[in-house]
NUDRENMAR-416214 format. One record per residue (C-alpha): residue in three letters; x, y, z; residue number from 1. Coordinates in nm, 2 decimals. Layout:
N
residuo/u/v/w/num
ALA/X/Y/Z/NUM
...
# end
This chain:
361
residuo/u/v/w/num
MET/12.49/9.06/10.71/1
THR/12.66/9.37/10.59/2
LYS/12.54/9.74/10.63/3
THR/12.48/9.73/10.25/4
LEU/12.26/9.39/10.27/5
SER/12.08/9.52/10.57/6
LEU/12.03/9.84/10.39/7
TYR/11.82/9.65/10.06/8
LEU/11.62/9.44/10.33/9
ASP/11.52/9.72/10.47/10
GLY/11.42/9.86/10.16/11
LEU/11.24/9.54/10.10/12
ARG/11.07/9.54/10.42/13
PHE/10.92/9.90/10.40/14
GLY/10.83/9.82/10.01/15
ALA/10.63/9.54/10.16/16
ALA/10.46/9.70/10.44/17
PHE/10.37/9.99/10.16/18
THR/10.24/9.77/9.92/19
VAL/10.00/9.63/10.21/20
PHE/9.89/10.00/10.26/21
LEU/9.81/10.08/9.91/22
SER/9.63/9.72/9.86/23
HIS/9.40/9.84/10.12/24
TYR/9.36/10.16/10.02/25
ALA/9.31/10.03/9.69/26
ALA/9.06/9.73/9.75/27
GLY/8.77/9.91/9.90/28
ARG/8.55/10.19/9.80/29
ILE/8.76/10.44/9.99/30
SER/9.01/10.53/9.70/31
GLY/8.76/10.46/9.44/32
GLY/8.93/10.26/9.17/33
LEU/9.25/10.43/9.22/34
PHE/9.55/10.18/9.26/35
TRP/9.38/9.90/9.19/36
GLN/9.61/9.74/9.01/37
VAL/9.81/9.68/9.37/38
SER/9.48/9.51/9.55/39
ALA/9.58/9.20/9.46/40
TYR/9.91/9.20/9.61/41
GLY/9.85/9.26/9.91/42
ARG/9.92/8.91/10.02/43
ILE/10.21/8.88/9.81/44
ALA/10.36/9.16/10.02/45
VAL/10.28/8.94/10.31/46
LEU/10.45/8.61/10.19/47
VAL/10.80/8.88/10.17/48
PHE/10.74/8.95/10.54/49
PHE/10.72/8.58/10.63/50
VAL/11.03/8.53/10.39/51
LEU/11.25/8.78/10.55/52
SER/11.14/8.69/10.92/53
GLY/11.22/8.38/10.91/54
PHE/11.62/8.52/10.76/55
ILE/11.60/8.78/10.98/56
ILE/11.54/8.54/11.24/57
ALA/11.78/8.24/11.19/58
TRP/12.03/8.58/11.16/59
VAL/11.95/8.70/11.50/60
ILE/11.96/8.34/11.66/61
GLU/12.33/8.28/11.53/62
THR/12.50/8.60/11.61/63
ARG/12.27/8.80/11.91/64
GLU/12.04/8.57/12.04/65
CYS/12.22/8.28/12.17/66
SER/12.00/8.18/12.46/67
LEU/11.64/8.11/12.47/68
GLU/11.56/8.39/12.75/69
ASP/11.71/8.64/12.52/70
TYR/11.50/8.56/12.22/71
ALA/11.21/8.48/12.39/72
LEU/11.21/8.83/12.57/73
SER/11.34/9.04/12.21/74
ARG/11.05/8.84/12.02/75
ALA/10.77/8.92/12.27/76
ALA/10.91/9.25/12.29/77
ARG/10.91/9.31/11.95/78
LEU/10.54/9.21/11.91/79
TYR/10.37/9.36/12.24/80
SER/10.59/9.69/12.18/81
VAL/10.35/9.68/11.84/82
ILE/10.04/9.53/11.93/83
ILE/9.95/9.64/12.26/84
PRO/9.92/10.06/12.12/85
ALA/9.79/9.95/11.83/86
PHE/9.50/9.75/12.02/87
PHE/9.39/10.07/12.18/88
ILE/9.44/10.28/11.88/89
THR/9.25/10.06/11.70/90
ALA/8.98/10.03/11.98/91
ALA/8.91/10.38/11.97/92
LEU/8.93/10.48/11.63/93
ASP/8.65/10.23/11.56/94
TYR/8.46/10.34/11.82/95
PHE/8.46/10.72/11.69/96
GLY/8.48/10.62/11.36/97
ARG/8.15/10.37/11.38/98
ALA/7.97/10.67/11.55/99
ILE/8.06/10.94/11.30/100
ASP/7.97/10.69/11.03/101
PRO/7.79/10.38/11.06/102
LYS/7.75/10.29/10.73/103
LEU/8.10/10.33/10.60/104
TYR/8.22/10.07/10.88/105
GLY/7.90/9.83/10.87/106
LEU/8.04/9.79/10.48/107
VAL/8.39/9.66/10.59/108
TRP/8.29/9.57/10.96/109
SER/8.53/9.27/11.05/110
ARG/8.46/8.93/11.13/111
SER/8.51/9.01/11.52/112
GLY/8.29/9.36/11.49/113
GLU/8.02/9.18/11.66/114
HIS/8.23/9.03/11.92/115
PRO/8.49/9.30/12.00/116
ILE/8.63/9.17/12.36/117
LEU/8.68/8.84/12.22/118
GLY/8.88/8.92/11.89/119
PHE/9.11/9.14/12.13/120
ALA/9.16/8.86/12.35/121
LEU/9.21/8.60/12.14/122
SER/9.47/8.79/11.92/123
ALA/9.66/8.91/12.25/124
VAL/9.83/8.56/12.24/125
PHE/9.76/8.49/11.85/126
LEU/9.47/8.25/11.89/127
GLY/9.27/8.43/11.68/128
GLN/9.34/8.25/11.33/129
SER/9.38/7.89/11.50/130
TRP/9.18/7.62/11.36/131
ALA/8.81/7.73/11.23/132
LEU/8.89/8.06/11.42/133
ASP/8.85/8.35/11.20/134
VAL/8.88/8.67/11.42/135
LEU/9.06/9.00/11.44/136
PRO/9.14/9.28/11.72/137
GLY/8.82/9.54/11.56/138
LEU/8.86/9.62/11.24/139
ASN/9.25/9.53/11.21/140
VAL/9.24/9.32/10.90/141
PRO/9.59/9.28/10.86/142
PHE/9.64/9.17/11.21/143
TRP/9.55/8.78/11.03/144
SER/9.93/8.77/10.97/145
LEU/10.10/8.83/11.34/146
ASN/9.87/8.52/11.43/147
TYR/10.10/8.30/11.16/148
GLU/10.42/8.48/11.22/149
ALA/10.39/8.44/11.64/150
TRP/10.35/8.06/11.62/151
TYR/10.63/8.03/11.38/152
TYR/10.86/8.23/11.60/153
ILE/10.72/7.98/11.92/154
LEU/10.79/7.68/11.69/155
PHE/11.15/7.79/11.54/156
GLY/11.27/7.89/11.91/157
ALA/11.16/7.54/12.05/158
ILE/11.35/7.33/11.77/159
MET/11.68/7.58/11.86/160
PHE/11.67/7.65/12.21/161
LEU/11.51/7.29/12.37/162
GLN/11.64/6.92/12.35/163
GLY/11.46/6.59/12.38/164
ARG/11.17/6.53/12.56/165
ASN/11.07/6.89/12.63/166
ARG/11.12/7.01/12.27/167
ILE/10.86/6.71/12.12/168
ALA/10.67/6.86/12.41/169
ALA/10.65/7.20/12.35/170
LEU/10.65/7.12/11.93/171
GLY/10.34/6.95/11.98/172
VAL/10.15/7.20/12.21/173
ALA/10.24/7.47/11.94/174
ALA/10.15/7.28/11.70/175
LEU/9.83/7.18/11.86/176
LEU/9.75/7.54/11.98/177
ALA/9.80/7.71/11.64/178
GLY/9.64/7.46/11.38/179
PRO/9.66/7.31/11.00/180
LYS/9.59/7.67/10.89/181
ILE/9.88/7.86/11.05/182
LEU/10.07/7.56/11.01/183
VAL/10.02/7.50/10.62/184
LEU/10.20/7.82/10.54/185
LEU/10.48/7.71/10.76/186
PRO/10.73/7.63/10.46/187
VAL/10.74/7.98/10.35/188
TRP/10.86/8.13/10.66/189
LEU/11.13/7.81/10.66/190
MET/11.22/7.95/10.31/191
GLY/11.38/8.27/10.47/192
VAL/11.55/8.00/10.72/193
ALA/11.70/7.84/10.45/194
ALA/11.82/8.13/10.26/195
TRP/12.03/8.22/10.56/196
ARG/12.13/7.92/10.61/197
TRP/12.26/7.82/10.22/198
ARG/12.34/8.16/10.17/199
ALA/12.70/8.14/10.13/200
ALA/12.69/7.78/9.92/201
LEU/12.65/8.00/9.61/202
PRO/12.97/8.17/9.43/203
ARG/12.97/8.54/9.44/204
HIS/12.95/8.60/9.05/205
PHE/12.60/8.44/9.08/206
GLY/12.41/8.66/9.36/207
GLY/12.35/8.91/9.04/208
PRO/12.21/8.68/8.79/209
LEU/12.00/8.53/9.08/210
ALA/11.86/8.85/9.24/211
VAL/11.79/8.94/8.89/212
GLY/11.66/8.62/8.76/213
SER/11.41/8.58/9.04/214
LEU/11.28/8.89/8.98/215
THR/11.23/8.82/8.65/216
ALA/11.05/8.52/8.69/217
PHE/10.80/8.66/8.93/218
ILE/10.74/8.93/8.60/219
VAL/10.68/8.64/8.40/220
LEU/10.48/8.45/8.61/221
GLU/10.24/8.73/8.73/222
VAL/10.23/8.80/8.34/223
LEU/10.12/8.45/8.24/224
GLY/9.79/8.47/8.53/225
GLY/10.01/8.46/8.86/226
ARG/9.78/8.30/9.14/227
ARG/9.52/8.16/8.86/228
LEU/9.76/7.92/8.71/229
PHE/9.70/7.75/9.08/230
PRO/9.39/7.56/9.18/231
ASN/9.25/7.72/9.50/232
PRO/9.13/7.44/9.75/233
SER/8.82/7.56/9.96/234
PHE/8.86/7.39/10.32/235
GLY/8.81/7.57/10.57/236
TRP/9.14/7.48/10.78/237
LEU/9.34/7.66/10.49/238
PRO/9.45/8.00/10.48/239
PRO/9.21/8.23/10.30/240
ASP/9.30/8.28/9.92/241
TYR/9.59/7.96/9.95/242
THR/9.69/7.80/9.68/243
GLY/10.06/7.67/9.58/244
TYR/10.11/7.98/9.42/245
ASP/10.21/8.10/9.79/246
PHE/10.49/7.84/9.80/247
VAL/10.63/7.99/9.44/248
VAL/10.63/8.34/9.55/249
GLY/10.80/8.22/9.90/250
MET/11.09/8.03/9.70/251
LEU/11.11/8.33/9.43/252
VAL/11.17/8.60/9.77/253
ALA/11.44/8.35/9.91/254
LEU/11.61/8.30/9.59/255
LEU/11.65/8.73/9.57/256
ILE/11.75/8.72/9.90/257
VAL/12.04/8.45/9.85/258
GLY/12.09/8.66/9.55/259
LEU/12.18/8.99/9.71/260
VAL/12.38/8.86/9.94/261
ASN/12.64/8.75/9.72/262
ALA/12.60/9.00/9.46/263
PRO/12.83/9.37/9.46/264
LEU/12.53/9.56/9.56/265
PRO/12.62/9.94/9.51/266
MET/12.56/10.14/9.91/267
PRO/12.36/10.49/9.83/268
GLY/12.45/10.84/10.01/269
PRO/12.35/10.89/10.34/270
ARG/12.09/11.08/10.25/271
PHE/11.91/10.79/10.11/272
GLU/12.06/10.55/10.37/273
GLN/11.92/10.71/10.67/274
ALA/11.54/10.77/10.47/275
VAL/11.52/10.37/10.41/276
ARG/11.60/10.29/10.77/277
TRP/11.35/10.61/10.92/278
LEU/11.09/10.44/10.70/279
ALA/11.19/10.06/10.76/280
GLY/11.18/10.12/11.11/281
ALA/10.82/10.24/11.11/282
SER/10.71/9.97/10.89/283
PHE/10.54/9.73/11.15/284
GLY/10.37/10.03/11.28/285
LEU/10.28/10.12/10.93/286
TYR/10.15/9.79/10.85/287
LEU/9.95/9.74/11.19/288
LEU/9.82/10.12/11.18/289
HIS/9.68/10.17/10.86/290
PHE/9.37/10.00/10.79/291
PRO/9.17/10.15/11.12/292
LEU/9.35/10.46/11.05/293
LEU/9.24/10.49/10.66/294
ASN/8.88/10.38/10.74/295
PHE/8.87/10.64/11.06/296
PHE/9.00/10.91/10.81/297
ALA/8.77/10.80/10.54/298
ALA/8.43/10.86/10.82/299
THR/8.61/11.15/10.94/300
LEU/8.76/11.41/10.70/301
PRO/8.53/11.69/10.51/302
GLY/8.45/11.65/10.19/303
ALA/8.22/11.40/9.97/304
VAL/8.36/11.06/10.01/305
ASP/8.39/10.98/9.58/306
GLY/8.61/11.33/9.54/307
ALA/8.91/11.33/9.44/308
SER/9.04/11.57/9.71/309
HIS/8.87/11.37/10.00/310
ARG/9.02/11.04/9.84/311
ILE/9.40/11.23/9.86/312
LEU/9.35/11.37/10.21/313
VAL/9.26/10.99/10.32/314
PHE/9.55/10.87/10.20/315
VAL/9.79/11.10/10.32/316
GLY/9.63/11.16/10.61/317
ALA/9.64/10.77/10.71/318
LEU/10.01/10.72/10.58/319
GLY/10.14/11.03/10.74/320
THR/10.01/10.93/11.10/321
ALA/10.04/10.58/11.09/322
LEU/10.47/10.67/11.03/323
LEU/10.44/10.91/11.29/324
LEU/10.27/10.69/11.59/325
ALA/10.49/10.39/11.42/326
ARG/10.81/10.60/11.50/327
LEU/10.71/10.66/11.86/328
ILE/10.57/10.30/11.91/329
GLU/10.92/10.16/11.79/330
GLU/11.09/10.31/12.05/331
GLN/10.95/10.15/12.31/332
LYS/11.04/9.79/12.24/333
GLU/11.37/9.84/12.41/334
PRO/11.25/10.00/12.75/335
LEU/10.95/9.66/12.72/336
LYS/11.24/9.45/12.70/337
ARG/11.43/9.58/13.00/338
GLY/11.11/9.54/13.16/339
LEU/11.01/9.17/13.05/340
ARG/11.37/9.08/13.17/341
SER/11.33/9.20/13.54/342
MET/10.97/9.06/13.57/343
LEU/11.16/8.69/13.46/344
HIS/11.39/8.74/13.69/345
ALA/11.18/8.88/13.97/346
ALA/10.96/8.59/13.89/347
LEU/11.29/8.32/13.91/348
GLY/11.43/8.45/14.20/349
LYS/11.72/8.59/14.00/350
ARG/11.89/8.92/14.08/351
SER/12.03/9.13/13.75/352
ARG/12.40/9.27/13.81/353
PRO/12.44/9.65/13.80/354
ALA/12.57/9.82/13.54/355
LEU/12.90/9.84/13.66/356
GLU/12.94/9.45/13.75/357
ARG/12.86/9.34/13.37/358
PRO/13.20/9.26/13.19/359
GLY/13.37/9.51/13.01/360
LEU/13.17/9.82/13.27/361
# end
C-alpha cells in the first residue's frame, strides 16, 4: 500500500460517497430532476464501497491488526464512532423536519418510520436487513448497507482469527443472524479481499491497461443497458434491486484496483493531495448523514420547494454540513477505540501497561 495508491483509493472512496449523495439528491422531488442521470448509480457506488472495504480489511489484517482484539476494536470503533452521533443527528432532524413539513416527510418516510425505536434498536446491532427484516434508523436510507458490511467484518474476522470448532460455531451463528439477503452479496466484498491477495500476480506492465480496460468495460456495459441486461429476481430474501449485475460490477472494481496497484500512478501536488485526504476522511460521515440532512434542509430552508435557489441551497447546505459534521465525528474514532480497549481489559481483568512501559518508550 504505497502513498500514491492510498491517495487514488481515497479518491475512489470519496467519489463513491459523493455519487450516493448525488443519487439521493436527484431521486426525489428535492432536485426537480437535476442530476437525474446519476440517480441509478447510487447502488453501484455502494458496491464500490464493498469491494474497497474487502481490499482495505485484507490489507490491515496482514499489516496492522494482527490479533482478534485489535481487529474487533478497530472495526467497532470505526463503525460506532460515526453511527452513534449519526443516530442522534438523524433522530433530531427527523423530529423537527417532520414537524415543519409533514407533507414532504410523508413522501419519503422510511419503512421504520412508524416504529422508530425498533428501527434504531435493530440497526444498532446491524439486524435491520436480516432475513425478511427491512427497517432503518429513522429517515436514514443509506444505513441499509452497514448491516451488510458489519456482518462481513464479523464473518471475515472469524475466518482469519479463530480455529477449529470456535471458527465453525462463530461462522454458523453469524450466518444465521445475518440471513441470506446479506450473505448473497458477500462474494462482492470478498472480491476486494481477492484483489489484495492476488495483486502481485499481475505483471507490472499490465497494470495501466487493466485499469483502463476495466473502466472501459464498465462504460460499454452501461451503454448496452447495464443492469437492464440482467434478470431481476423478486424473492423477498434477496437484496433490493439485486441482479447478477452486482457481481459483474464487483469484479470490474476489483480488477480496477489490481490495475491501480500495478500501474505507474502519477502523484499529484501536495495541495491536491491534502484536499483528497480531507474529503476522503469525511466519506463515511457524508454517506451516513446526507440523506437526513437533504430532507431536513428541503423542509426548513426558505423559498419555494420547486425554485432553483431553494434546490441550490439544499444541495450546498446538506453537502457542506455533512462534510463538516463528518470531520468532527471522525476525530472521535481513536478515543473511542482506547475507551473500548480499556473497558475490555477491565472486564477481562487485564491491566494496560503505562505508556512508559511499552516497547520503544
